[in-house]
N, C-alpha and C positions, 0 to 999 in steps of 0.2 A: 719664758714659758708663755707669757701673754701673747707674744708674737706668733707662736705656733698655733694657739687657739684661734686666732684671727684667720690664719691660713687654712686651718681645718674647716672652720665655719664657711669661709669663702668657697672652698672646694665643694662642700656639701650643697651650697646654694647654686653653684654652677652645674653640678650634677643633676639637681632638681629641674633645671631648665634644659640642659643639653640632651640628656637621655630621652625625655619624651619627644623632643624635636627630631632627633635621629630616628627614633622608632616610628614616628609619623611619616617621615620621608621614606623609610624602608617599606612601610605598608603601602604607601602610594605607588611605589615602584612595582611591588608585587601585584597589586590590583591592576595596574596598567598592563603588566605582562599577561595576566589572565584575560583581560578584556581584549587584548590584541590577538590572543590565541583563538578566541571564539568568534572567528570571522563570520559575519552575517551572510556572506555569499556562499558559504560551504554547506553542503548537505551531509548528514551523517551517512555512513555506509551501512544502510539497513535495507531490508526488502520485505515485501508482503505478497500475499497471493489473493487476487480477486476471484470470485466465483459467482455463478448465477444458478438459480434453481429453475428447473423445467418440471412442470407438473402436467401429467396426462389426465384427461377426463374421458368418459365414455368407455370404450372397450380397451382399457389399460392393460388387461391381462394379455392381449395380443402383441404388445410391444416387447421386442427382444433387444433392441438397441436404438439409440438416438444419436444421429450424426449431427455435427455442427460444422457449418462452413461459412465462408465469407459471403459477400453479396453475390447473388446469382445462383445458378443451378449447381447443386452438388449431388453427385450420384453416390450410391452406397460405396463406402470404402474410400471416398475422395479425401485427399489430404486437406488439412485446415488451411484456409487462405492466409496469405501474408501480404495484404494490400494496404496502402496507406489509409484507406477508408475503414478498414477492419483488420487491425493487426493482431490476429489470434496466433499464438505460438504454441507449439506442443501438440496436445491431444486433438483428435478430431472426433472423438466419441465422448459422450457424457457417461458418467458412472451412476449406477442405480444407488440412490440414497435410502431407499426403503419405501414400501407402498407404491404410490404413484409418482413419487418425487425422484428426480434425477439431478445430478450436479455436474457443472462444467467449469473447469479451471481455466482462467485466462492469464494467469501470472500477474504481472504488475500492469497489464494493459487494461484499457477500457474501450473495447470496440463499440462503434456506433451502431452498426447493423450486422446481424447474423442471420443465417438461414438454418432452420432446424428441420430434421427429417426423422420421423418415427418409422422404424423398420420392424417387420415381423421376423420370425426365425429363419425364413427363407431369403431374407434380404429385400423383400418387396416393400416399397414405400407405402405406408398406411396413410400418412399425411405429411405435408410440407408447409412450412410457414416461415416467412421472412419478418423479422421483428426489429424495430428501432429501439435501442436500449438507452435508457436515461440514467447514467451513472451519477452518483452523488458521493463525494469524498466524505468519509466518516472519521478520518484521522490524519495525522501528518500536517503539512503546511501547504499553502498555495505555491510557494517556491519549490519545495522538494517533493510534492505529491504525497500520497498516502493511500491507505486502503479505501476501497469504494464499494458501494452496494448499488444494485439496479433493480428495476422492476422484474418480478417473476414472469417467466414465459409459460403460457398455458397452451398445450397442444390437445385439441379435441380429436379423439380417435374414433373413426366411424365403426 
């Protein structure tokens, strides 16, 4: 019986050493697998929408629409430009945000220069202005990008 007690005590001592060592190895393997999965070169599959605000001053009541174009002349109803210098995609008209403010969506882009035209109800250009935009990222990362804001555009309406 004394021989059995020694074996049982030895078994308990071995379990006190082996079980924590095996658990530590298993945790190290799990943590290693998690770290390998979070590859630093991969960006999450997310999206955002950048927009800018256009404010009219002066005779704002005369403004029926604001068109937004890439660099250069854009006539009423012109499609948005898709040039490397100004990659605007989608809309070519701003939407009224209320009062004298208008909003223009540029998707995930940050165009450097855009031309804005304020039109009256008959499509006559009241004013036109080309603006250099200074975008600043306010979220995301350098590697993956993120939402950005820019200076507001002010159109003085005669």
